[in-house]
C-alpha positions in Angstrom: 0.0 0.0 0.1 1.2 3.5 -0.8 0.8 6.5 1.3 0.0 10.1 0.6 1.2 12.8 3.0 -0.6 16.1 3.3 0.4 19.2 5.2 -0.5 22.9 5.0 1.6 25.9 4.4 0.2 29.3 5.0 0.8 32.5 3.1 -0.2 35.8 4.9 -1.4 38.3 2.3 -0.6 41.9 3.2 -3.5 44.4 3.1 -6.5 42.0 3.8 -4.4 40.0 6.3 -6.1 36.9 4.9 -4.5 33.5 5.3 -4.4 31.5 2.1 -3.8 27.8 2.6 -1.9 25.9 0.1 -2.1 22.1 0.5 1.0 20.3 -0.5 1.0 16.7 -1.4 4.0 14.5 -0.6 4.0 10.8 -1.8 5.5 7.9 0.0 7.8 5.2 -1.2 5.6 3.1 1.2 5.7 -0.6 1.2 5.0 -1.3 -2.5 4.8 -4.4 -4.6 7.9 -5.3 -6.6 6.9 -4.1 -10.1 9.2 -4.6 -13.1 9.1 -1.1 -14.7 11.2 1.1 -16.7 12.4 3.1 -13.8 13.0 2.6 -10.1 9.8 2.0 -8.1 10.3 5.2 -6.1 9.4 7.1 -9.3 6.2 5.1 -10.0 4.2 5.1 -6.8 0.7 6.6 -6.3 -1.1 8.0 -3.2 -3.9 6.4 -1.3 -3.5 7.0 2.5 -2.7 10.0 4.7 -0.4 10.6 7.6 0.5 13.5 9.6 3.6 15.6 8.8 4.9 15.1 12.3 5.6 11.5 11.6 7.0 12.1 8.1 10.5 13.1 9.2 11.1 10.5 11.9 12.9 8.2 9.5 15.2 8.4 6.5 12.4 6.9 4.4 10.2 9.8 5.4 12.7 12.2 3.9 12.8 10.1 0.6 9.2 10.2 0.6 9.0 14.0 0.8 11.6 14.3 -2.0 9.7 11.8 -4.1 6.5 13.7 -3.6 8.1 16.8 -5.1 9.4 15.1 -8.2 6.0 13.4 -8.7 4.1 16.8 -8.4 6.6 18.3 -10.9 5.6 15.7 -13.4 1.8 16.4 -13.2 -0.1 18.0 -16.0 -0.3 21.3 -14.1 3.5 21.6 -14.3 6.1 19.9 -16.5 3.9 16.9 -17.3 2.2 19.3 -19.8 1.7 23.0 -19.2 5.5 24.0 -18.6 6.8 21.6 -21.3 4.9 20.7 -24.4 1.6 22.5 -23.4 0.8 26.1 -22.9 4.5 27.3 -22.8 5.3 25.9 -26.1 2.1 27.5 -27.5 3.4 30.8 -26.2 6.5 30.1 -28.4 4.4 29.6 -31.6 5.2 25.9 -31.8 1.8 24.7 -33.0 -0.6 25.2 -35.9 -3.8 26.0 -33.9 -6.1 24.9 -36.7 -5.0 21.3 -36.0 -5.2 21.5 -32.1 -8.2 19.8 -30.3 -10.3 21.7 -27.9 -10.2 18.9 -25.3 -7.5 17.4 -23.1 -5.8 20.8 -22.5 -6.0 21.8 -26.2 -8.4 24.7 -25.4 -5.9 26.2 -23.1 -3.2 25.8 -25.8 -5.4 27.5 -28.3 -6.3 30.4 -26.1 -2.9 31.2 -24.7 -1.4 31.3 -28.2 -3.7 34.2 -29.1 -2.8 35.8 -25.6 -6.5 35.6 -24.4 -5.0 35.5 -20.9 -8.4 36.3 -19.2 -10.4 33.5 -20.8 -12.0 31.7 -18.0 -10.9 28.3 -18.9 -7.4 29.4 -19.6 -7.4 31.1 -16.2 -8.4 27.9 -14.6 -5.4 26.2 -16.2 -2.9 28.9 -15.3 -4.2 29.3 -11.8 -3.8 25.6 -11.2 -0.2 25.9 -12.5 0.6 28.8 -10.3 -0.8 27.1 -7.2 0.9 23.8 -7.9 4.3 25.6 -8.4 4.0 27.4 -5.1 3.0 24.1 -3.4 6.3 22.7 -4.7 8.2 25.7 -3.2 6.7 25.2 0.1 7.3 21.4 0.1 11.0 22.1 -0.8 11.4 24.7 2.0 9.9 22.5 4.6 12.1 19.6 3.5 15.2 21.8 3.4 14.4 23.1 6.9 14.0 19.6 8.2 16.9 17.8 6.4 19.8 20.3 6.9 19.8 19.6 10.7 18.6 15.9 10.5 20.7 13.3 12.3 22.7 11.5 9.5 22.2 8.1 11.2 18.5 8.2 10.1 19.7 7.6 6.6 20.7 4.4 4.9 23.7 6.1 3.3 24.4 8.5 6.2 25.7 11.9 5.4 25.8 11.2 1.7 22.1 10.5 1.4 21.2 13.4 3.8 23.2 15.9 1.6 21.8 14.3 -1.6 18.3 15.2 -0.4 19.3 18.5 0.9 21.1 19.7 -2.3 18.3 18.5 -4.6 15.6 20.3 -2.5 17.5 23.5 -2.7 18.0 23.2 -6.4 14.4 22.3 -7.1 13.2 25.4 -5.1 15.4 27.4 -7.5 14.3 25.6 -10.6 10.6 26.2 -10.2 10.9 29.9 -9.0 13.1 30.6 -12.0 10.5 29.4 -14.4 7.8 31.4 -12.5 9.9 34.5 -12.9 10.4 33.7 -16.6 6.6 33.5 -17.0 5.3 36.3 -14.7 8.0 38.9 -15.2 9.7 40.6 -18.1 13.2 39.4 -19.3 16.2 41.2 -18.0 17.1 42.3 -21.5 14.1 44.7 -21.5 15.5 46.4 -18.4 12.6 46.0 -15.9 14.5 48.1 -13.4 13.1 48.4 -9.9 9.7 47.1 -10.6 8.6 44.1 -8.7 6.7 41.1 -10.0 6.7 37.9 -7.8 8.1 36.8 -4.5 11.1 34.6 -4.0 10.3 32.3 -1.1 12.9 30.4 0.8 11.3 29.9 4.3 8.7 27.6 5.6 6.1 28.5 6.7 6.2 31.6 4.5 4.6 34.9 5.4 4.9 36.5 2.0 4.4 40.3 1.9 6.3 41.6 -1.1 6.9 41.0 -4.7 10.7 41.4 -5.7 12.6 42.7 -8.7 13.8 40.5 -11.5 17.3 41.1 -10.4 16.6 40.1 -6.7 14.9 36.9 -7.8 17.7 36.0 -10.2 20.3 36.5 -7.5 18.4 34.2 -5.1 18.2 31.5 -7.9 21.8 31.7 -8.5 22.7 31.6 -4.9 20.4 28.5 -4.3 22.0 26.7 -7.3 25.5 27.4 -6.3 24.7 26.1 -2.8 23.1 23.0 -4.2 26.1 22.6 -6.6 28.6 22.6 -3.7 26.7 20.0 -1.8 26.1 17.7 -4.7 29.4 18.0 -6.5 31.4 15.4 -4.4 28.3 13.0 -4.5 27.8 13.0 -8.2 31.5 13.2 -9.4 32.0 9.9 -7.8 29.2 8.3 -9.7 28.9 7.0 -13.3 26.7 9.1 -15.5 26.7 6.9 -18.6 23.3 6.7 -20.1 22.9 3.2 -18.8 23.8 4.1 -15.3 21.9 7.4 -15.0 18.7 6.4 -17.0 18.4 2.7 -17.7 19.8 0.8 -14.7 17.3 -1.2 -12.6 18.4 -0.9 -9.1 17.2 -3.2 -6.3 16.7 -2.7 -2.5 17.9 0.6 -1.0 19.9 1.4 -4.1 16.7 2.4 -5.9 16.8 5.8 -4.3 20.5 6.3 -4.8 20.9 5.3 -8.5 19.6 6.5 -11.8 20.7 10.2 -11.1 19.4 11.3 -14.5 15.9 11.3 -13.0 17.1 13.7 -10.2 18.3 17.2 -10.3 22.0 16.1 -10.0 25.2 18.1 -10.0 25.7 18.2 -13.8 22.1 19.2 -14.2 22.4 22.0 -11.7 25.6 23.3 -13.5 23.8 23.2 -16.8 20.8 25.0 -15.2 23.2 27.7 -13.9 24.4 28.2 -17.4 20.8 28.6 -18.5 20.1 31.1 -15.7 23.3 33.2 -16.3 22.4 33.4 -20.0 18.9 34.5 -19.2 20.4 37.2 -16.9 22.8 38.4 -19.5 25.9 37.3 -17.7 27.8 35.8 -20.7 31.1 35.1 -18.9 29.4 33.1 -16.1 27.1 31.3 -18.5 30.1 30.2 -20.5 32.0 29.2 -17.4 29.3 26.9 -16.2 28.6 25.5 -19.7 32.3 24.6 -20.0 32.2 22.6 -16.8 29.8 20.2 -18.4 31.6 20.3 -21.8 34.9 19.4 -20.2 33.2 16.4 -18.5 31.6 15.4 -21.7 35.0 15.5 -23.6 36.7 13.4 -20.9 33.9 10.9 -20.1 31.5 10.9 -23.0 28.5 10.8 -20.7 26.1 12.8 -22.7 26.4 11.6 -26.2 23.9 12.3 -29.0 21.7 9.4 -29.9 22.8 7.4 -33.0 20.5 7.0 -35.9 20.7 3.2 -35.3 19.3 3.6 -31.7 16.6 5.9 -33.1 15.4 3.6 -35.8 16.2 0.1 -34.3 15.5 0.9 -30.6 12.8 3.5 -31.2 14.6 6.1 -29.2 12.4 8.8 -30.5 13.1 11.1 -27.6 16.9 11.0 -28.3 17.4 10.6 -24.6 21.2 9.8 -24.6 22.1 13.4 -24.1 19.5 14.2 -21.5 21.1 15.4 -18.3 17.9 15.6 -16.2 14.5 14.3 -16.9 11.3 14.0 -14.9 9.3 10.8 -15.2 5.6 10.0 -15.5 3.9 7.0 -17.2 0.9 9.2 -18.0 2.6 11.6 -20.4 1.8 9.5 -23.5 -1.9 9.3 -22.5 -2.0 13.1 -22.0 -0.5 13.5 -25.5 -3.1 11.1 -26.9 -6.0 13.3 -25.3 -4.9 16.1 -27.6 -3.3 14.3 -30.5 -5.9 11.7 -31.5 -6.9 10.5 -35.0 -8.6 7.6 -36.6 -8.5 6.1 -40.1 -12.3 6.3 -39.9 -12.2 10.0 -39.8 -11.4 12.4 -42.7 -8.1 14.0 -42.4 -9.5 17.5 -41.8 -11.5 16.5 -38.8 -8.6 14.8 -37.0 -6.7 16.7 -34.2 -3.1 16.6 -33.1 -0.3 19.0 -32.0 1.6 19.7 -35.1 3.8 22.3 -37.0 2.4 23.9 -40.0 4.1 22.7 -43.2 5.4 26.3 -43.8 7.0 26.4 -40.4 8.7 23.2 -41.1 10.1 24.6 -44.4 11.2 27.8 -42.7 12.9 26.1 -39.8 14.4 23.0 -41.3 14.9 24.2 -44.9 17.1 21.9 -47.1 18.7 20.4 -44.0 15.4 18.6 -43.2 16.3 15.8 -45.7 19.0 14.7 -43.2 18.0 16.0 -39.9 17.0 13.2 -37.5 14.6 15.5 -35.7 12.4 16.0 -38.7 12.8 12.5 -40.0 11.9 10.7 -36.8 10.2 13.2 -34.4 7.5 14.4 -36.8 4.9 12.7 -39.0 3.3 14.5 -42.0 -0.5 14.9 -41.7 -3.3 17.1 -43.1 -2.7 20.0 -40.8 1.1 19.8 -41.0 3.7 17.7 -39.2 2.5 16.0 -36.1 5.0 16.0 -33.2 5.9 12.6 -32.0 8.2 13.3 -29.0 5.5 12.1 -26.6 3.7 9.7 -28.8 3.9 6.2 -27.3 6.4 3.9 -28.7 6.3 0.1 -28.4 7.3 -0.7 -24.9 9.0 -3.8 -26.1 11.6 -1.6 -27.7 14.3 -0.1 -25.6 13.5 3.4 -26.5 10.0 2.9 -25.8 10.4 1.2 -22.5 12.8 3.8 -21.1 11.8 6.9 -23.2 8.0 6.9 -23.0 7.9 8.2 -19.4 10.6 10.8 -19.8 10.0 14.6 -19.6 13.3 16.1 -20.6 14.3 19.0 -18.5 17.8 19.8 -19.7 20.0 18.4 -22.4 23.7 18.5 -23.4 22.6 20.2 -26.7 21.3 23.2 -24.8 24.7 23.4 -23.0 26.4 23.7 -26.4 24.0 26.4 -27.5 24.6 28.4 -24.2 28.5 28.0 -24.7 28.2 29.1 -28.3 26.1 32.1 -27.6 28.2 33.2 -24.6 31.6 33.0 -26.3 30.7 34.2 -29.9 31.7 37.7 -29.2 35.2 36.6 -28.0 35.9 33.5 -30.1 33.5 33.0 -33.1 35.4 30.0 -34.2 34.9 28.1 -30.9 31.2 29.1 -30.9 30.8 27.7 -34.5 32.3 24.4 -33.3 29.6 23.9 -30.5 26.8 24.5 -33.0 28.4 22.0 -35.4 28.5 19.4 -32.6 24.7 19.7 -32.3 24.0 19.7 -35.9 26.4 16.8 -36.6 24.9 14.9 -33.7 21.4 15.2 -35.3 22.6 14.0 -38.8 23.2 17.4 -40.5 26.7 18.3 -42.0 27.4 22.0 -42.2 30.1 24.4 -43.2 29.9 27.4 -40.8 33.2 29.0 -41.8 31.5 32.0 -43.2 29.0 32.4 -40.3 29.2 35.8 -38.5 28.2 36.7 -34.9 24.6 37.6 -35.9 24.2 34.7 -38.2 25.3 32.3 -35.4 22.7 33.6 -33.0 20.1 33.3 -35.7 21.3 29.7 -36.2 20.9 28.9 -32.6 17.4 30.4 -32.5 16.6 28.2 -35.6 18.2 25.0 -34.3 16.8 25.3 -30.8 13.3 25.2 -32.2 14.1 21.8 -33.9 15.9 20.5 -30.8 13.7 21.7 -27.8 10.2 21.7 -29.1 8.0 20.0 -26.5 10.5 20.9 -23.7 9.3 24.3 -22.7 12.4 26.3 -23.6 11.7 27.8 -27.0 9.4 30.6 -25.8 11.9 31.6 -23.1 14.6 31.8 -25.7 12.5 34.3 -27.8 11.7 36.2 -24.7 15.3 36.4 -23.5 16.4 37.7 -26.9 13.4 40.0 -27.2 12.3 38.5 -30.5 8.8 38.1 -32.0 7.0 34.8 -32.0 5.3 33.8 -35.2 2.1 31.8 -35.0 1.4 29.7 -38.1 -2.2 28.5 -39.0 -4.0 27.0 -41.9 -4.1 23.7 -43.8 -1.5 22.0 -45.9 -2.6 24.2 -48.9 -2.9 27.5 -47.0 -0.9 29.5 -44.4 -1.3 32.5 -42.2 1.6 33.9 -40.4 0.9 36.1 -37.4 3.8 37.9 -35.6 3.5 38.3 -31.9 5.5 41.2 -30.8 7.7 40.8 -27.6 5.8 43.3 -25.4 5.0 42.7 -21.8 1.3 42.4 -22.8 2.2 39.4 -25.0 5.1 37.9 -23.1 4.4 38.3 -19.5 1.5 36.2 -17.9 -0.8 38.3 -15.5 -0.8 37.2 -11.9 -3.9 35.3 -10.8 -6.6 37.6 -9.3 -6.2 35.9 -6.0 -2.6 37.4 -5.8 -3.7 41.0 -6.3 -3.0 41.7 -2.6 0.8 40.9 -2.9 2.5 44.4 -2.7 
């Protein structure tokens, strides 16, 4: 039997002095049946019973339970299981042909947010649920951090190492989710938001939140949290193997289930890659480059995060190209959620079928002649009436290696993005080096290119182009456009017609409004 742990955090709103209760769900490892699955059982448990928080942190297993609950909540539809990955955030980035999108299974919210109808009542319901789920994660992280940093190490199976593993991951997860909230609900630093305030940064439990903070304040706190987590986890993860088999495919047994498969957890290398992402967003190119190079040097020495070969894509059905994923979340439900929106039947005429797809003209504009060789177009898309259906979350046969391991993955950060960051960060100082990083990604995806004549502006344009091919469905494309203050283009129409609607990078278009319930935050 599995257990569900519920506890309350309270946020005191200034002005009305009204207590808002946010319920946080933590899931137990519990005592579960031994199930042969594509990932450790601790990633695949479901709630049923309740227990008081006061008992949760009496044992090492309780701390594992708390951390597991955070990862499970992150993997729900409200957050990275859909909305913050291939759902509404990708729609903000102009990824989909809205004429082909269904109005059910989350499709309605995707349609409305693409037109910036932020006050639509059904879209508001979706974004409010996302907002509340995200802050529940923050409260859970803060409570776990507060409990574990002073916990007796003898409670834990692996003693201080396990205690520090839980502590470091919780700090990093707190930063991860608040960074994405900042990217959604505040302007990009490149637009000079100045001393205006947008959202809080919460690092205490229980939290009595009175004030929104500036973008710079929030970014400083994100960086500080990630650097602290980096220091805690570095000696742990540098001692482990990060080959794709060890971090993503190994089936551990007994107590080792919690300690292995570090690719499903916010590990040291993922935190370092995330720091590179944060520094680039903040406009700190030197620090972004330094963090990216830490990962590149490890890759050069150990070959941990290689690009997926065409053989593994075709023979093993590794459609998610997961070999270079540094950190992924996990849920067996994501293929069902994709099917709710992307459904079709041979009994239906083509024009009445619905699916998430790129318009054919977007495919031409983004892939160009390289599409003939690019693994991403050849294997992650399927040509249909409304355009090219995306297959990244389409269920693959579980008998195949790629299906068994890849189906439940929600990629959070990849080696390819690290190369993009390094290239953009260094291009003003060393254009030749920057070109080499872009070549690595393109070559790794089957594309041979000569970049010898590519100038600085052309290189950034190429990153923007290639990142759309690489990171669609993973929630990063919109934030790239926002960071660079570039317009998004929405494509619509059938295979024989096209409309291109530019969406200018204004605050009205690129910054989500806070929920009405948060209007009291000063």
